C-alpha positions in Angstrom: -1.3 -12.9 -19.9 0.7 -9.9 -18.6 -0.5 -7.9 -15.7 0.3 -4.3 -15.5 2.1 -2.9 -12.4 -1.0 -0.7 -11.8 -3.1 -3.9 -11.5 -0.5 -5.5 -9.3 -0.5 -2.5 -7.1 -4.2 -2.6 -6.7 -4.1 -6.3 -5.8 -1.4 -5.8 -3.2 -2.5 -2.4 -1.8 -4.5 -3.6 1.1 -1.9 -6.0 2.5 0.8 -3.4 2.3 -1.1 -0.8 4.2 -0.5 -2.7 7.4 3.2 -3.6 6.6 6.0 -1.6 7.8 9.3 -1.6 5.7 12.3 -1.6 7.9 14.7 1.3 7.0 18.2 0.6 6.1 21.3 2.7 5.7 21.3 2.6 1.9 22.2 6.2 1.3 25.3 6.8 -0.9 26.6 10.0 0.6 30.5 9.9 0.6 30.4 7.3 -2.0 31.0 8.0 -5.7 27.7 8.6 -7.4 27.0 6.8 -10.6 25.9 8.9 -13.6 23.8 7.7 -16.5 23.5 9.9 -19.6 20.5 8.6 -21.5 18.6 9.3 -24.8 21.9 9.2 -26.8 21.4 9.0 -30.5 25.0 9.5 -32.0 28.6 8.7 -31.4 29.8 12.3 -30.7 27.4 12.8 -27.9 28.2 9.3 -26.5 31.9 10.1 -26.7 31.5 13.3 -24.8 29.6 11.7 -22.1 32.1 8.8 -21.8 35.1 11.3 -21.8 33.3 13.3 -19.2 33.1 10.5 -16.8 29.6 9.0 -17.3 29.3 5.4 -15.8 26.3 4.4 -17.9 25.1 5.4 -21.4 21.5 4.9 -22.4 19.9 4.3 -25.8 16.2 4.4 -26.3 14.9 1.6 -28.5 11.2 2.8 -28.4 10.2 4.2 -31.8 7.5 6.7 -30.4 10.2 8.4 -28.3 11.6 11.8 -29.5 15.0 10.3 -28.6 14.5 6.9 -30.2 17.4 5.3 -32.1 17.5 2.1 -34.2 19.4 -1.1 -33.1 21.5 -0.6 -36.2 22.6 2.8 -35.2 23.3 1.7 -31.6 25.4 -1.2 -32.9 27.5 1.2 -34.7 28.0 3.5 -31.7 28.7 0.7 -29.3 31.2 -1.0 -31.6 33.4 2.1 -31.2 32.7 2.6 -27.5 33.7 -1.0 -26.7 37.2 -0.2 -28.0 37.7 2.2 -25.0 39.8 0.8 -22.2 37.1 1.8 -19.6 33.9 1.7 -21.5 30.9 2.8 -19.6 28.0 0.3 -18.9 25.7 0.4 -22.0 21.9 0.2 -21.5 19.1 -0.3 -23.9 15.7 1.3 -22.9 12.7 -0.8 -23.9 8.9 -0.4 -23.5 6.8 -3.5 -23.6 9.1 -5.1 -26.1 9.1 -8.8 -26.9 11.8 -10.6 -24.9 13.4 -12.2 -28.0 13.8 -8.8 -29.6 15.4 -7.5 -26.5 17.8 -10.4 -26.3 18.8 -9.9 -29.9 19.4 -6.2 -29.4 21.4 -6.8 -26.3 23.7 -9.3 -28.0 24.0 -7.5 -31.4 24.6 -4.1 -29.7 26.8 -5.4 -26.9 24.7 -3.9 -24.2 25.1 -4.7 -20.5 21.6 -4.0 -19.4 17.9 -3.7 -20.5 16.0 -0.9 -18.7 12.3 -1.7 -18.8 10.0 1.2 -18.9 6.6 -0.4 -19.7 4.3 -2.8 -17.9 6.8 -5.7 -17.7 6.1 -8.2 -14.9 8.6 -8.8 -12.1 9.5 -12.3 -13.2 11.1 -11.0 -16.3 13.7 -9.4 -14.0 13.7 -11.6 -10.9 13.2 -15.2 -12.1 16.5 -16.9 -12.2 15.2 -18.8 -15.2 14.6 -15.6 -17.1 17.1 -14.8 -19.8 17.1 -11.2 -18.6 17.9 -12.2 -15.0 20.9 -10.2 -13.9 20.8 -8.0 -17.0 17.8 -5.9 -16.5 16.1 -3.4 -14.1 12.7 -1.7 -13.9 11.9 1.9 -14.2 9.1 3.0 -11.8 6.9 6.1 -12.2 4.9 6.1 -8.9 2.0 8.3 -8.3 2.3 8.0 -4.5 4.5 6.9 -1.7 2.3 3.8 -1.2 2.5 2.8 -4.8 6.2 3.4 -4.9 6.7 1.1 -1.9 4.5 -1.6 -3.5 6.2 -1.6 -6.9 9.7 -1.3 -5.4 9.1 -4.1 -3.1 7.7 -6.3 -5.9 10.7 -5.8 -8.1 13.6 -5.9 -5.7 12.2 -8.7 -3.5 14.2 -11.4 -5.4 16.3 -9.3 -7.7 19.9 -10.5 -8.3 22.8 -8.7 -6.7 23.4 -6.2 -9.4 23.5 -2.4 -9.8 21.3 -0.6 -10.5 18.3 -2.4 -9.0 15.6 0.3 -9.9 15.2 3.6 -11.7 12.6 6.1 -10.5 11.2 8.6 -13.0 8.4 11.2 -12.7 4.9 10.0 -13.2 3.1 10.9 -16.4 -0.4 9.5 -17.3 0.6 8.9 -20.9 4.3 8.9 -21.6 6.7 6.2 -20.3 9.5 8.7 -19.5 11.6 11.5 -20.9 9.2 14.2 -20.0 11.6 16.4 -18.2 9.2 16.6 -15.3 10.6 16.7 -11.8 10.3 13.4 -9.8 9.2 13.3 -6.3 12.5 13.4 -4.3 10.6 12.4 -1.0 9.4 9.2 -2.6 13.0 8.6 -4.0 14.4 9.0 -0.5 12.0 6.4 0.8 12.9 3.9 -2.0 16.5 4.3 -1.0 15.6 2.8 2.4 14.5 -0.3 0.5 17.4 -0.7 -2.0 21.0 0.5 -2.3 20.7 0.5 -6.2 18.3 3.4 -7.1 18.9 5.5 -10.1 17.1 8.7 -9.7 15.6 10.3 -12.9 13.1 12.9 -13.7 13.7 16.7 -14.3 17.4 16.5 -13.3 19.8 19.2 -14.7 23.2 20.5 -14.0 21.7 23.1 -11.7 19.7 20.7 -9.4 21.5 17.4 -9.5 23.8 18.2 -6.5 20.8 19.1 -4.4 19.0 15.9 -5.5 21.9 13.7 -4.6 22.2 15.4 -1.1 18.5 15.0 -0.4 17.8 11.5 -1.9 21.2 9.9 -1.6 20.6 7.5 -4.5 23.1 5.0 -6.1 23.1 7.2 -9.2 21.4 9.8 -11.3 20.0 9.6 -14.8 19.5 12.4 -17.2 18.2 12.9 -20.8 16.3 16.1 -21.6 18.2 18.0 -18.8 21.3 18.1 -20.9 19.9 18.6 -24.4 20.2 21.3 -27.0 17.2 19.6 -28.7 15.6 16.3 -28.4 18.1 13.6 -29.2 21.0 16.0 -29.4 23.1 16.7 -26.4 24.5 20.1 -25.2 28.0 19.1 -24.6 28.7 21.7 -22.1 25.6 20.8 -20.0 26.7 17.1 -20.1 30.1 17.8 -18.7 28.6 20.2 -16.1 26.0 17.6 -15.0 28.7 14.8 -14.5 31.0 17.3 -12.6 28.3 18.5 -10.3 27.0 15.0 -9.6 30.4 13.6 -8.8 31.3 16.7 -6.6 28.1 16.3 -4.7 29.2 13.1 -3.2 32.4 14.6 -1.8 30.5 17.2 0.3 
């Protein structure tokens, strides 16, 4: 039976209250920030993102999402992208999907990573015997600093040496992501002391991404709604501006 991370957090809460996490110098200032453009639904938008210098491209394989795309469409898009000499890393976003389905999509669509946005248990990511080991990372939507620390520690404790290791999005009581709400940068900054592979998401735009990078110093930044003309359709000018502003922020 699968336990949700809310349940796991409740179980571990008391023991973590007295536990101090040693801070590390995991900030990424003066390093090249990684940029993930997510919620892509068509080849034109994906090509603009790749041409603009995006390091990761994300496709949402969760039908209830406003930015959902079918595996067949993703396969058509990635077949073209894989012909590029420097293809970005390709990511499939899943929410409580069956592991066999995810594995088939990863293979058929030539995806590098599965981004897990539901109540998936840590062993799916961290167990060396898991078929997703080294090919997946978890998206957190913490309500508090304590919850963020508990969930981050749970997921990165035995994570393989890969990048990214975690994604942090804004909390929403009903939606698994893509709300456009601003995430808590103070929480993100704390998670960065625990891992050097954090992708920061949640309410980022071309106007605030540089500030977010300077304050949080994550491994990378993730954007979907913040560069859209409408759900599922990117504003190409905004995509290019977001990537430029993010990359320039690491040079300051």
